[in-house]
Residue, then its C-alpha position, 0 to 999 in steps of 0.5 A: m061180503t055181507r048182504k048189507r055191504q053189497w047193497l051199499l056198494t051197489i047204491a054207491v055205484a048207481i049214484a056215481g053212474l047217475a052223477a056221470l050222466g048228469s054232468g053232461s047235461y049242463a050248458s057251457y058258456s059261449a059268445q059269438t060276433t060277426n061282421p057281415t057282408n064286408k065289401f070292396s067296390t070301385g068307382a068308374l071313370v067314363l068320359t062322354n064326348t058330345k059334338q053340338g047337335g050330335s049324339a053323346c058318345l061314351s068312352t065305354a062305347g056303351g058297353a064294358t069299361d075294360t078298354n074305355a076308349n072309343s075312337a068312333c065319336d062324331t066327326l067334328f069337320n068334314l070340310t070340302v072345296k075350301k079356299p084361302g081365307d075360309s074358316a069353320t068352328v064347331n062346339l064340343t062338350v066333354q063330360n066326366s060321366g063317372s063317379l071318380a074325379a079325374t086329376i089329369f085332363k088332356v087333348f092330343s093327336s097322334a098325327c095329321a095326314d096329307s092326301n089328295a082330296a078325293a073329289e078333286t081331279y087336280h092336285g098340288t103337292g103341298s102339305l095342307c096339314a102344315k097350312v091349316q090353322l087350329y084353335i081350341q077355345q074353352w068356355s065356362n058355360s054350356g051356352f058357349s057365351t063366356v070365355s074361359s081360356c084359349i087352350y091352343g091358338g092365337a089370342t090377341v085378346t087374353n083368353t079368347c082364341d083367334f087365328s092371329d098365330t099362323a104357326k098354330t097349325l094341324t101339324a104343329f099341334s099333332t107334332a107337340y102333343t102326340n099321345s096321352t103322356t105328352g098331350l096338352s093339359i086342360g086345367s087341373g082335371l075334371t071332377a065327377g059329373t062336371s062338363n067342359y065346353f070347347t069350340i074347335g076352329v080351323m082356317l086356311p090362311t090367305s097366304a096358302d098358295n097353289t101347292v095345297q090346291g086339291r089337297a086334304a088334311s085329316i087329323d083325330l082329336s083325342w080327349f083323355v082323362q085319368q084318375 
């Protein structure tokens, strides 16, 4: 091989090597899009129960919603030494304090318990639960001045509760509305942030006899909402 041809071959190889090196320095096309911080969060259904003059009681008991059922709200009645014809009422506000609307709103009682009155020496043997009358009046305003409906009890005047129906007793209520499934429905639900206002009334009718002397009746009222 002549010297001239060797040079030409060397130059060709060098050029090819340079071309190979240069080809790696060119940028390729690219594209990218990102959908950032995608989230799924839930609302909450929280019930606030406030006896007039009492403290607000949350279904969460002021903590986590894992259970979201609070059985330690204010006692509505603690009546003693009553006689036939005596009655009492108490006002209650129930609010949906969560962010979700409740489509179901109910009130119920699992049972009414009869016992001897602790402070009495002498007792009858009758059922006070079966004698004490109950009504639940709903109001349309926080001043408890404009009636909305009579949820439970007698109502001689439309939507206005009274004690005219002696069959509406603690026993009758707790037998008919025993849990959240069979509970007494209140309206069409409870929207988020809204309150409902109630008066709960009880009375021992004048027809009560000696069998309920020195006796006691105890009942829970549970308020239930569901989304």
